[in-house]
BAMIBA-479668 format. One record per residue: x negated, y negated, z of N, C-alpha, C in turn; residue in one letter. Coordinates in nm, 2 decimals, padded with zeros to 4 digits. Each point is the difference from the previous one (the first is absolute). Layout:
N
(vexvex (X, Y, Z), (X, Y, Z), (X, Y, Z), 'a')
...
This chain:
222
(vexvex (-00.30, -00.93, 02.51), (-00.06, 00.12, -00.06), (-00.08, -00.04, -00.13), 'm')
(vexvex (-00.12, 00.05, -00.01), (-00.08, -00.03, -00.11), (00.02, 00.10, -00.11), 'k')
(vexvex (00.04, -00.04, -00.12), (00.04, 00.09, -00.11), (-00.09, -00.03, -00.12), 'r')
(vexvex (-00.02, 00.11, -00.07), (-00.08, -00.01, -00.13), (00.08, 00.07, -00.11), 'l')
(vexvex (00.01, -00.07, -00.11), (00.07, 00.06, -00.12), (-00.10, 00.03, -00.11), 'i')
(vexvex (00.00, 00.12, -00.04), (-00.08, 00.04, -00.12), (00.09, 00.02, -00.12), 'v')
(vexvex (-00.02, -00.08, -00.10), (00.10, 00.00, -00.11), (-00.06, 00.02, -00.13), 's')
(vexvex (00.08, 00.07, -00.09), (-00.04, 00.02, -00.14), (00.01, -00.13, -00.08), 'c')
(vexvex (-00.10, -00.03, -00.08), (00.00, -00.12, -00.08), (00.12, 00.00, -00.10), 'g')
(vexvex (00.06, 00.11, -00.03), (00.11, 00.01, -00.09), (00.12, -00.08, 00.06), 'm')
(vexvex (00.01, -00.01, 00.13), (00.11, -00.07, 00.07), (-00.03, -00.14, 00.05), 'l')
(vexvex (-00.11, -00.06, -00.06), (-00.04, -00.13, 00.05), (00.11, -00.11, -00.01), 'a')
(vexvex (00.07, 00.00, -00.11), (00.10, -00.11, -00.02), (00.12, 00.03, 00.10), 'e')
(vexvex (00.04, 00.12, 00.01), (00.11, 00.04, 00.09), (-00.04, -00.03, 00.14), 'e')
(vexvex (-00.12, 00.03, 00.04), (-00.05, -00.02, 00.14), (00.00, -00.15, 00.03), 'l')
(vexvex (-00.04, -00.08, -00.10), (-00.01, -00.14, 00.02), (00.15, -00.06, 00.02), 'k')
(vexvex (00.09, 00.05, -00.07), (00.14, -00.04, 00.02), (00.05, 00.05, 00.14), 'k')
(vexvex (-00.04, 00.12, 00.04), (00.05, 00.05, 00.13), (-00.06, -00.09, 00.11), 'a')
(vexvex (-00.12, -00.06, -00.02), (-00.06, -00.08, 00.10), (00.06, -00.14, 00.02), 'c')
(vexvex (00.07, -00.04, -00.11), (00.06, -00.14, 00.00), (00.09, -00.02, 00.12), 'a')
(vexvex (-00.02, -00.11, 00.07), (00.09, -00.04, 00.10), (-00.03, 00.06, 00.14), 'g')
(vexvex (-00.11, 00.09, 00.00), (-00.04, 00.06, 00.13), (-00.10, -00.10, 00.07), 'q')
(vexvex (00.03, -00.03, 00.12), (-00.08, -00.09, 00.08), (-00.13, 00.06, 00.04), 's')
(vexvex (00.00, 00.13, 00.03), (-00.12, 00.07, 00.04), (-00.02, 00.12, -00.09), 'v')
(vexvex (-00.12, 00.01, -00.06), (-00.03, 00.11, -00.09), (-00.11, 00.09, 00.05), 'l')
(vexvex (00.01, 00.13, -00.02), (-00.11, 00.09, 00.04), (-00.11, -00.01, -00.10), 'p')
(vexvex (-00.12, 00.05, 00.03), (-00.11, 00.01, -00.09), (00.04, 00.10, -00.11), 'e')
(vexvex (-00.04, -00.04, -00.13), (00.03, 00.08, -00.11), (-00.13, 00.03, -00.08), 'i')
(vexvex (-00.02, 00.12, -00.03), (-00.12, 00.04, -00.08), (00.06, 00.06, -00.13), 'i')
(vexvex (-00.03, -00.06, -00.11), (00.05, 00.05, -00.13), (-00.10, 00.09, -00.07), 'e')
(vexvex (00.05, 00.11, -00.05), (-00.08, 00.10, -00.07), (00.02, -00.01, -00.15), 'q')
(vexvex (-00.10, 00.04, -00.08), (00.01, -00.01, -00.14), (00.12, 00.07, -00.06), 'p')
(vexvex (00.05, -00.04, -00.11), (00.11, 00.06, -00.07), (-00.04, 00.14, -00.05), 'r')
(vexvex (00.10, 00.09, -00.02), (-00.03, 00.12, -00.07), (-00.06, 00.11, 00.09), 'g')
(vexvex (-00.02, -00.02, 00.13), (-00.06, 00.11, 00.08), (00.09, 00.12, 00.01), 'm')
(vexvex (00.13, -00.02, -00.03), (00.09, 00.12, 00.00), (-00.03, 00.10, -00.11), 'h')
(vexvex (-00.07, -00.04, -00.10), (-00.04, 00.09, -00.10), (-00.11, 00.10, 00.04), 'e')
(vexvex (-00.06, -00.03, 00.11), (-00.11, 00.09, 00.05), (00.03, 00.02, 00.15), 'h')
(vexvex (00.09, 00.09, 00.03), (00.05, 00.02, 00.14), (-00.12, 00.03, 00.10), 'p')
(vexvex (-00.09, 00.08, -00.05), (-00.11, 00.04, 00.09), (-00.08, -00.12, 00.04), 'k')
(vexvex (-00.03, -00.08, -00.10), (-00.08, -00.13, 00.03), (00.08, -00.09, 00.09), 'e')
(vexvex (00.13, -00.01, -00.03), (00.09, -00.08, 00.08), (-00.01, 00.04, 00.15), 'l')
(vexvex (00.01, 00.13, 00.02), (00.00, 00.05, 00.14), (-00.13, -00.03, 00.07), 'k')
(vexvex (-00.11, 00.01, -00.08), (-00.13, -00.02, 00.06), (-00.02, -00.15, 00.03), 'e')
(vexvex (00.05, -00.09, -00.08), (-00.01, -00.14, 00.02), (00.09, -00.04, 00.12), 'r')
(vexvex (00.12, 00.05, 00.01), (00.09, -00.04, 00.11), (-00.06, 00.06, 00.13), 'l')
(vexvex (-00.06, 00.12, 00.00), (-00.06, 00.06, 00.12), (-00.11, -00.09, 00.05), 's')
(vexvex (-00.08, -00.06, -00.09), (-00.11, -00.08, 00.04), (00.06, -00.13, 00.07), 'v')
(vexvex (00.10, -00.06, -00.07), (00.06, -00.13, 00.05), (00.06, 00.02, 00.14), 'l')
(vexvex (00.07, 00.12, 00.01), (00.07, 00.02, 00.13), (-00.11, 00.02, 00.11), 'i')
(vexvex (-00.11, 00.07, -00.03), (-00.10, 00.02, 00.10), (-00.07, -00.13, 00.03), 's')
(vexvex (-00.02, -00.09, -00.09), (-00.07, -00.13, 00.02), (00.09, -00.10, 00.08), 'e')
(vexvex (00.13, 00.03, 00.01), (00.09, -00.10, 00.06), (00.07, 00.06, 00.12), 'h')
(vexvex (-00.07, 00.07, 00.09), (00.06, 00.06, 00.11), (00.01, -00.10, 00.12), 'q')
(vexvex (-00.03, -00.13, -00.03), (00.01, -00.10, 00.11), (00.14, -00.07, 00.00), 'n')
(vexvex (00.09, 00.05, -00.09), (00.13, -00.06, 00.00), (00.10, 00.09, 00.07), 'v')
(vexvex (00.12, -00.05, 00.02), (00.10, 00.09, 00.06), (00.08, 00.09, -00.10), 'd')
(vexvex (00.01, -00.06, -00.12), (00.08, 00.07, -00.10), (-00.05, -00.02, -00.14), 'e')
(vexvex (-00.02, 00.11, -00.08), (-00.04, -00.01, -00.14), (00.12, 00.04, -00.08), 'i')
(vexvex (00.04, -00.09, -00.10), (00.11, 00.03, -00.08), (-00.04, 00.01, -00.15), 'v')
(vexvex (00.04, 00.10, -00.07), (-00.04, 00.02, -00.14), (00.13, -00.04, -00.08), 'l')
(vexvex (-00.02, -00.06, -00.12), (00.11, -00.01, -00.09), (00.00, 00.12, -00.09), 't')
(vexvex (-00.09, 00.09, 00.01), (-00.01, 00.12, -00.08), (00.10, 00.11, 00.06), 'y')
(vexvex (00.08, 00.06, -00.10), (00.08, 00.11, 00.04), (-00.08, 00.13, -00.01), 'g')
(vexvex (00.07, 00.11, -00.05), (-00.07, 00.12, -00.03), (-00.11, -00.01, -00.10), 'l')
(vexvex (00.03, -00.07, -00.11), (-00.11, -00.03, -00.10), (-00.08, 00.11, -00.04), 'c')
(vexvex (00.07, 00.10, -00.06), (-00.07, 00.12, -00.05), (-00.07, 00.08, 00.11), 'g')
(vexvex (00.05, 00.00, 00.12), (-00.06, 00.06, 00.12), (-00.13, -00.07, 00.04), 'y')
(vexvex (-00.02, -00.12, -00.04), (-00.12, -00.07, 00.03), (00.00, -00.05, 00.15), 'g')
(vexvex (00.12, 00.01, 00.07), (00.00, -00.04, 00.14), (00.01, 00.12, 00.09), 't')
(vexvex (00.03, 00.11, -00.05), (00.02, 00.12, 00.08), (-00.14, 00.04, 00.07), 'v')
(vexvex (00.01, 00.02, 00.13), (-00.12, 00.03, 00.08), (-00.06, -00.12, 00.07), 'g')
(vexvex (00.04, -00.12, -00.03), (-00.05, -00.12, 00.06), (00.03, 00.00, 00.15), 'l')
(vexvex (-00.10, -00.04, 00.08), (00.01, -00.01, 00.14), (-00.06, -00.13, 00.05), 'i')
(vexvex (00.07, -00.07, 00.09), (-00.06, -00.11, 00.07), (-00.01, 00.04, 00.15), 's')
(vexvex (-00.13, 00.02, 00.04), (-00.02, 00.06, 00.13), (00.04, -00.08, 00.12), 'e')
(vexvex (-00.01, -00.14, -00.01), (00.03, -00.08, 00.12), (00.11, -00.10, -00.02), 'n')
(vexvex (00.05, -00.01, -00.12), (00.11, -00.10, -00.03), (00.12, 00.07, -00.06), 't')
(vexvex (00.11, -00.07, 00.01), (00.12, 00.05, -00.06), (-00.01, -00.02, -00.15), 'r')
(vexvex (00.05, 00.10, -00.08), (-00.01, 00.00, -00.15), (00.14, 00.00, -00.05), 'l')
(vexvex (00.03, -00.09, -00.10), (00.14, -00.01, -00.05), (-00.01, 00.00, -00.15), 'v')
(vexvex (00.09, 00.08, -00.07), (00.01, 00.00, -00.14), (00.14, 00.00, -00.05), 'l')
(vexvex (00.03, -00.06, -00.11), (00.14, 00.01, -00.06), (00.03, 00.14, -00.04), 'p')
(vexvex (00.12, 00.05, 00.03), (00.04, 00.14, -00.04), (00.05, 00.00, -00.14), 'r')
(vexvex (-00.09, -00.02, -00.09), (00.03, 00.00, -00.15), (-00.11, 00.07, -00.07), 'f')
(vexvex (00.04, 00.05, -00.12), (-00.10, 00.07, -00.08), (-00.11, -00.09, -00.05), 'd')
(vexvex (00.04, -00.12, -00.04), (-00.10, -00.10, -00.06), (00.06, -00.14, 00.01), 'd')
(vexvex (-00.07, -00.10, -00.06), (00.04, -00.14, 00.01), (00.13, -00.02, -00.09), 'c')
(vexvex (00.01, 00.07, -00.11), (00.12, -00.02, -00.08), (00.13, 00.04, 00.08), 'i')
(vexvex (-00.01, 00.11, 00.07), (00.11, 00.04, 00.09), (00.03, -00.10, 00.10), 's')
(vexvex (-00.10, -00.07, 00.06), (00.02, -00.10, 00.09), (00.08, -00.12, -00.06), 'q')
(vexvex (-00.05, -00.04, -00.12), (00.06, -00.12, -00.06), (00.14, 00.02, -00.05), 'l')
(vexvex (00.04, 00.13, -00.03), (00.13, 00.03, -00.04), (00.10, 00.00, 00.12), 'l')
(vexvex (-00.05, 00.01, 00.12), (00.09, 00.00, 00.12), (00.05, -00.14, 00.03), 'y')
(vexvex (00.13, 00.00, 00.03), (00.07, -00.12, 00.04), (00.08, 00.02, 00.13), 'r')
(vexvex (-00.02, -00.07, 00.10), (00.07, 00.02, 00.13), (00.15, -00.01, -00.02), 'e')
(vexvex (00.05, -00.08, -00.09), (00.14, -00.02, -00.02), (00.06, 00.13, -00.05), 't')
(vexvex (-00.08, 00.09, -00.07), (00.05, 00.12, -00.05), (-00.03, 00.12, 00.09), 'e')
(vexvex (-00.10, -00.02, 00.09), (-00.04, 00.12, 00.08), (-00.07, 00.10, -00.08), 'g')
(vexvex (-00.01, 00.12, 00.06), (-00.07, 00.11, -00.06), (00.06, 00.14, 00.04), 'r')
(vexvex (00.02, 00.08, -00.10), (00.06, 00.13, 00.02), (-00.09, 00.11, -00.05), 't')
(vexvex (-00.11, -00.03, -00.07), (-00.08, 00.10, -00.06), (-00.15, -00.05, 00.01), 'c')
(vexvex (-00.09, 00.09, -00.03), (-00.14, -00.03, 00.01), (-00.05, -00.11, -00.09), 'r')
(vexvex (00.05, 00.00, -00.12), (-00.04, -00.10, -00.10), (00.10, -00.04, -00.10), 's')
(vexvex (00.00, -00.12, -00.05), (00.10, -00.04, -00.10), (-00.06, 00.01, -00.14), 'k')
(vexvex (-00.13, 00.04, 00.00), (-00.06, 00.02, -00.13), (00.07, 00.11, -00.09), 'i')
(vexvex (00.03, -00.04, -00.12), (00.07, 00.09, -00.09), (-00.09, 00.07, -00.10), 'q')
(vexvex (00.03, 00.12, -00.03), (-00.08, 00.07, -00.10), (00.02, -00.07, -00.14), 'a')
(vexvex (-00.10, -00.01, -00.08), (00.01, -00.06, -00.13), (-00.01, -00.15, 00.00), 'g')
(vexvex (-00.03, -00.06, 00.12), (-00.01, -00.15, 00.01), (-00.14, -00.04, 00.04), 'h')
(vexvex (-00.05, -00.10, -00.08), (-00.13, -00.06, 00.04), (00.04, -00.13, 00.07), 'l')
(vexvex (-00.08, -00.04, 00.10), (00.03, -00.12, 00.08), (-00.11, -00.10, -00.01), 'y')
(vexvex (00.04, -00.12, 00.00), (-00.09, -00.11, -00.02), (00.03, -00.12, 00.09), 'l')
(vexvex (-00.11, -00.05, 00.07), (00.01, -00.11, 00.08), (-00.11, -00.10, -00.04), 't')
(vexvex (00.00, -00.12, 00.06), (-00.11, -00.10, -00.02), (-00.13, 00.05, 00.03), 'g')
(vexvex (-00.01, 00.09, 00.10), (-00.13, 00.06, 00.04), (-00.05, 00.10, -00.10), 'g')
(vexvex (00.09, 00.08, -00.05), (-00.04, 00.11, -00.09), (-00.05, -00.05, -00.14), 'w')
(vexvex (00.05, -00.12, -00.04), (-00.05, -00.05, -00.13), (-00.14, -00.05, 00.01), 'i')
(vexvex (-00.05, -00.03, 00.12), (-00.13, -00.05, 00.02), (-00.10, 00.12, 00.02), 'k')
(vexvex (00.05, 00.12, 00.01), (-00.09, 00.11, 00.03), (-00.09, 00.03, -00.13), 'd')
(vexvex (-00.12, 00.03, 00.03), (-00.09, 00.03, -00.11), (00.05, 00.11, -00.09), 'k')
(vexvex (00.07, 00.10, 00.06), (00.05, 00.11, -00.08), (00.15, -00.01, -00.02), 'k')
(vexvex (00.05, -00.12, -00.02), (00.14, -00.03, -00.03), (00.05, 00.08, -00.12), 's')
(vexvex (00.13, 00.02, -00.01), (00.06, 00.07, -00.11), (-00.04, -00.07, -00.13), 'v')
(vexvex (00.02, -00.13, -00.01), (-00.03, -00.08, -00.12), (-00.15, 00.01, -00.03), 'l')
(vexvex (-00.08, -00.01, 00.10), (-00.15, 00.01, -00.03), (-00.03, 00.14, -00.06), 'g')
(vexvex (00.06, 00.10, 00.05), (-00.03, 00.14, -00.05), (00.05, 00.01, -00.15), 'q')
(vexvex (00.12, -00.06, -00.02), (00.06, 00.01, -00.14), (-00.09, -00.07, -00.10), 'c')
(vexvex (-00.05, -00.12, 00.04), (-00.09, -00.07, -00.09), (-00.13, 00.07, -00.02), 'k')
(vexvex (-00.06, 00.05, 00.10), (-00.12, 00.07, -00.01), (00.01, 00.13, -00.09), 'e')
(vexvex (00.10, 00.07, 00.02), (00.02, 00.12, -00.07), (00.03, -00.03, -00.15), 'i')
(vexvex (00.08, -00.10, -00.03), (00.02, -00.05, -00.13), (-00.12, -00.04, -00.08), 't')
(vexvex (-00.08, -00.08, 00.08), (-00.13, -00.05, -00.06), (-00.10, 00.11, -00.03), 'e')
(vexvex (00.00, 00.10, 00.09), (-00.10, 00.11, -00.01), (00.04, 00.11, -00.10), 't')
(vexvex (00.13, 00.03, 00.00), (00.05, 00.12, -00.08), (00.08, -00.04, -00.13), 'y')
(vexvex (00.03, -00.13, -00.02), (00.06, -00.04, -00.12), (00.13, 00.07, -00.03), 'g')
(vexvex (00.01, 00.07, -00.12), (00.12, 00.06, -00.04), (00.04, 00.12, 00.08), 'e')
(vexvex (-00.10, 00.05, 00.08), (00.03, 00.12, 00.09), (00.05, -00.04, 00.13), 'n')
(vexvex (00.00, -00.14, 00.03), (00.04, -00.05, 00.13), (00.14, 00.04, 00.04), 'a')
(vexvex (00.10, -00.01, -00.09), (00.14, 00.04, 00.04), (00.01, 00.14, 00.06), 'p')
(vexvex (-00.07, 00.09, -00.06), (00.00, 00.14, 00.05), (-00.06, 00.01, 00.14), 'e')
(vexvex (-00.10, -00.07, 00.02), (-00.07, 00.00, 00.13), (00.09, -00.07, 00.11), 'i')
(vexvex (00.06, -00.11, -00.04), (00.09, -00.08, 00.09), (00.12, 00.09, 00.04), 'l')
(vexvex (00.05, 00.07, -00.10), (00.11, 00.09, 00.02), (-00.03, 00.11, 00.10), 'd')
(vexvex (-00.13, 00.05, -00.01), (-00.04, 00.11, 00.09), (-00.01, -00.05, 00.14), 'a')
(vexvex (-00.03, -00.13, 00.02), (-00.01, -00.06, 00.13), (00.13, -00.05, 00.06), 'i')
(vexvex (00.08, -00.07, -00.09), (00.12, -00.07, 00.05), (00.13, 00.06, -00.06), 'y')
(vexvex (-00.01, 00.11, -00.07), (00.12, 00.06, -00.07), (00.11, 00.04, 00.10), 'g')
(vexvex (-00.03, 00.02, 00.12), (00.10, 00.03, 00.10), (00.08, -00.11, 00.05), 'g')
(vexvex (-00.03, -00.12, -00.04), (00.07, -00.12, 00.05), (00.09, -00.06, -00.11), 'y')
(vexvex (00.11, -00.05, 00.05), (00.10, -00.06, -00.09), (00.04, -00.15, 00.04), 'h')
(vexvex (-00.04, -00.04, 00.12), (00.04, -00.13, 00.05), (-00.11, -00.07, 00.07), 't')
(vexvex (-00.01, -00.13, -00.03), (-00.10, -00.08, 00.07), (00.08, -00.10, 00.09), 'm')
(vexvex (-00.02, 00.02, 00.13), (00.07, -00.08, 00.10), (-00.09, -00.11, 00.06), 'd')
(vexvex (00.04, -00.12, -00.02), (-00.08, -00.11, 00.05), (00.07, -00.04, 00.14), 'v')
(vexvex (-00.08, 00.02, 00.11), (00.05, -00.02, 00.13), (-00.02, -00.15, 00.04), 'i')
(vexvex (00.11, -00.07, 00.03), (00.00, -00.14, 00.04), (00.00, -00.01, 00.15), 'd')
(vexvex (-00.11, -00.02, 00.06), (00.00, -00.01, 00.15), (00.01, -00.15, 00.04), 't')
(vexvex (00.00, -00.09, -00.09), (00.00, -00.14, 00.03), (-00.13, -00.06, 00.04), 'g')
(vexvex (-00.11, 00.08, -00.02), (-00.13, -00.04, 00.05), (-00.09, -00.03, -00.11), 'a')
(vexvex (00.04, 00.03, -00.13), (-00.09, -00.03, -00.11), (00.07, -00.06, -00.11), 'h')
(vexvex (-00.07, -00.04, -00.11), (00.06, -00.06, -00.11), (00.07, 00.11, -00.09), 'n')
(vexvex (00.13, 00.01, 00.02), (00.07, 00.10, -00.06), (00.00, -00.01, -00.16), 'i')
(vexvex (-00.01, -00.12, -00.05), (00.00, -00.02, -00.14), (-00.13, 00.06, -00.06), 'e')
(vexvex (-00.11, -00.02, 00.07), (-00.13, 00.06, -00.04), (00.00, 00.15, 00.00), 'e')
(vexvex (00.07, 00.05, 00.10), (00.00, 00.15, 00.01), (00.09, 00.06, -00.10), 't')
(vexvex (00.11, -00.07, -00.03), (00.09, 00.05, -00.11), (-00.06, -00.01, -00.13), 'e')
(vexvex (-00.08, -00.11, -00.03), (-00.07, -00.01, -00.12), (-00.10, 00.12, -00.02), 'k')
(vexvex (-00.07, 00.03, 00.11), (-00.09, 00.12, 00.00), (00.08, 00.12, -00.04), 'n')
(vexvex (00.11, 00.02, 00.06), (00.09, 00.12, -00.03), (00.04, 00.00, -00.14), 'a')
(vexvex (00.03, -00.11, -00.06), (00.04, -00.01, -00.14), (-00.11, 00.04, -00.09), 'e')
(vexvex (-00.12, -00.04, 00.03), (-00.12, 00.04, -00.07), (-00.02, 00.15, 00.00), 'e')
(vexvex (00.02, 00.06, 00.12), (-00.02, 00.14, 00.02), (00.10, 00.08, -00.09), 'i')
(vexvex (00.12, -00.06, -00.01), (00.11, 00.07, -00.08), (-00.03, -00.01, -00.15), 'c')
(vexvex (-00.10, -00.08, -00.04), (-00.04, 00.00, -00.14), (-00.09, 00.12, -00.03), 'r')
(vexvex (-00.06, 00.06, 00.10), (-00.08, 00.11, -00.01), (00.08, 00.13, 00.03), 'y')
(vexvex (00.09, -00.01, 00.10), (00.07, 00.12, 00.05), (00.15, -00.02, -00.03), 'l')
(vexvex (00.07, 00.11, -00.04), (00.15, -00.01, -00.02), (00.08, 00.00, 00.13), 'p')
(vexvex (-00.01, -00.11, 00.08), (00.06, -00.01, 00.13), (00.11, -00.10, 00.00), 'l')
(vexvex (00.10, 00.02, 00.08), (00.11, -00.10, 00.02), (-00.04, -00.08, 00.12), 'k')
(vexvex (-00.01, -00.13, -00.02), (-00.04, -00.09, 00.11), (00.12, -00.05, 00.09), 'k')
(vexvex (-00.02, 00.01, 00.13), (00.11, -00.04, 00.09), (-00.07, -00.08, 00.11), 'e')
(vexvex (00.08, -00.09, 00.06), (-00.05, -00.08, 00.12), (00.08, 00.05, 00.12), 'k')
(vexvex (-00.06, 00.03, 00.11), (00.07, 00.05, 00.12), (-00.05, -00.08, 00.12), 'i')
(vexvex (00.08, -00.01, 00.10), (-00.03, -00.08, 00.12), (-00.07, 00.08, 00.10), 't')
(vexvex (-00.11, -00.05, 00.04), (-00.08, 00.06, 00.11), (00.00, -00.09, 00.12), 'g')
(vexvex (-00.09, 00.02, 00.09), (-00.01, -00.08, 00.12), (-00.13, 00.01, 00.07), 's')
(vexvex (-00.03, -00.10, 00.09), (-00.12, 00.00, 00.09), (00.04, 00.04, 00.14), 'c')
(vexvex (00.12, 00.07, 00.02), (00.05, 00.02, 00.13), (-00.09, 00.09, 00.09), 'd')
(vexvex (-00.07, 00.10, -00.06), (-00.09, 00.08, 00.08), (-00.12, -00.08, 00.04), 'i')
(vexvex (-00.05, -00.08, -00.09), (-00.12, -00.08, 00.03), (00.03, -00.10, 00.10), 'l')
(vexvex (00.12, -00.05, 00.00), (00.04, -00.10, 00.11), (00.00, 00.06, 00.13), 'k')
(vexvex (00.04, 00.13, 00.01), (00.00, 00.07, 00.13), (-00.15, 00.03, 00.04), 'r')
(vexvex (-00.08, 00.03, -00.10), (-00.14, 00.02, 00.03), (-00.06, -00.13, 00.06), 'i')
(vexvex (00.03, -00.11, -00.05), (-00.06, -00.13, 00.05), (00.06, -00.03, 00.14), 'i')
(vexvex (00.12, 00.02, 00.02), (00.07, -00.03, 00.13), (-00.03, 00.10, 00.10), 's')
(vexvex (-00.03, 00.13, -00.04), (-00.01, 00.11, 00.10), (00.13, 00.05, 00.05), 'g')
(vexvex (00.10, -00.03, -00.07), (00.14, 00.05, 00.03), (00.02, 00.13, -00.08), 'd')
(vexvex (-00.04, 00.11, 00.06), (00.01, 00.13, -00.07), (00.13, 00.07, 00.02), 'y')
(vexvex (00.05, 00.07, -00.10), (00.12, 00.08, 00.01), (-00.03, 00.14, -00.05), 'd')
(vexvex (00.10, 00.09, -00.03), (-00.03, 00.13, -00.04), (-00.07, 00.01, -00.14), 'd')
(vexvex (-00.02, -00.11, -00.07), (-00.08, 00.00, -00.12), (-00.15, 00.00, 00.02), 'n')
(vexvex (-00.04, 00.01, 00.13), (-00.14, 00.00, 00.03), (-00.04, 00.12, 00.08), 'f')
(vexvex (-00.13, 00.03, -00.01), (-00.06, 00.11, 00.08), (-00.09, -00.08, 00.10), 'i')
(vexvex (00.03, 00.03, 00.13), (-00.08, -00.07, 00.10), (-00.07, 00.11, 00.08), 'v')
(vexvex (-00.13, 00.00, 00.00), (-00.08, 00.10, 00.06), (-00.08, -00.05, 00.12), 'l')
(vexvex (00.00, 00.08, 00.11), (-00.08, -00.04, 00.11), (-00.15, 00.03, -00.02), 'n')
(vexvex (-00.09, -00.06, 00.07), (-00.14, 00.02, -00.02), (-00.04, 00.15, 00.00), 'p')
(vexvex (-00.07, 00.04, -00.09), (-00.05, 00.14, -00.01), (00.09, 00.09, -00.08), 'g')
(vexvex (00.12, -00.05, -00.04), (00.09, 00.09, -00.08), (-00.03, -00.01, -00.15), 'd')
(vexvex (00.01, 00.11, -00.07), (-00.04, 00.00, -00.14), (00.13, -00.02, -00.09), 'a')
(vexvex (-00.02, -00.06, -00.11), (00.11, -00.02, -00.10), (00.02, 00.14, -00.07), 'v')
(vexvex (00.12, 00.04, -00.02), (00.04, 00.12, -00.07), (00.09, -00.03, -00.11), 't')
(vexvex (00.01, 00.09, -00.10), (00.09, -00.02, -00.11), (00.15, 00.01, 00.05), 'e')
(vexvex (00.03, 00.08, 00.09), (00.13, 00.02, 00.05), (00.06, -00.13, 00.06), 'q')
(vexvex (-00.09, -00.09, 00.05), (00.05, -00.12, 00.06), (00.06, -00.10, -00.10), 'm')
(vexvex (-00.03, 00.02, -00.13), (00.06, -00.08, -00.10), (00.14, 00.04, -00.05), 'f')
(vexvex (00.04, 00.12, 00.04), (00.13, 00.05, -00.04), (00.11, -00.08, 00.06), 'r')
(vexvex (00.10, -00.03, -00.08), (00.12, -00.07, 00.05), (00.12, 00.08, -00.01), 'f')
(vexvex (00.08, 00.01, 00.11), (00.11, 00.09, 00.00), (-00.04, 00.15, -00.02), 'n')
(vexvex (-00.12, 00.03, 00.04), (-00.05, 00.14, -00.01), (-00.06, 00.03, -00.14), 'g')
(vexvex (-00.01, -00.10, -00.09), (-00.05, 00.03, -00.13), (-00.12, -00.08, -00.04), 'r')
């Protein structure tokens, strides 16, 4: 079976780890970071890529719901597969040893950080620095308006990136924001299944011509 994976650049390090040890790898097309911030543009880009690669048997996205950026996607002649998660953070928080009982492990009031997120042009630290440089003594008020609803910064350790570098980034963020820093264990388990093609109920598998719907992402009816 000829397979194509279209992946978010935010997951580059985790995807590389998932590929390790695999004797045969599918073709992988990496997309720019930050596309999730513009769901309409994300959908348009993915639609074009899907249309351009109808010569394969299966197209697999590493994108989940992503702000509804994948809703409505259709692959006319190939099978289309997506992870049944709201976003990449939800995927990285999942561990097969723990299983899954709810739609997402993301907690209210928590900011999440990975090696991929600190490289994003609009990273939390980058925003904090830009706002501070631009607004000076008024910066704390503006930062509070943006991040006031958060109380914890969770550094996700997937084993795929330099955790010390990511934790250092989190510590710098906490100099700007009154957050408690914690390190939590994540995984590349979902990406490993994407690479191997071994799908379980954490995936949406669509036949040619079927459209992605929001309801498909619900887990245990939610």
